[in-house]
Steps between C-alpha positions, in 0.01 A plus 500: 500500500624402844826621643779249454651393830777261391789740539757245383308457177475877453874536560576226246277670244663838568844344451373341180404845372850624587657213306270553206595867476862390466440209261203589277449792266330809642199488266426139596531588871281806458227301327511220758487743793223711344284191452577379853406843643171500313420138594595515869569855616499415871769233458709733286464774763632255759792411271583868449490555875731199548747640247477844658599379845808334349628825347745700709340836432693668780829448318623723219295487181829466312519141627153425361591673174817289465300185570245592233777584254659162569175320424460698177860427400443130564192505278694683224781243515250211490329652195838546330587134561169389350551728200854368447378140483214578262 
C-alpha cells in the first residue's frame, strides 16, 4: 500500500485513537487496532510514529505513568457509572 501523505488526516486519526482509548473499553480498542494493523500495516506504522513524536519521552517517566493511571481511572469510573445505571 502506498505511503499516506496527508499529515493532517494522519494527525486526526491519531487523535481519534487517543480519544477512543479514553472512551471505549480496552478489548474493543485492542480488536479494532489489531484488525487495522493487519489490514493496513503501513498506515498504522505512520500513526504509531505520529503518536511517538507527540510523547515527551525526555521528561520523567513518572509523568507518563500518572497520565496512564489517569486514563485507567477514567475508564474505571465510566464502567462504574454504566454498571450503576444497569
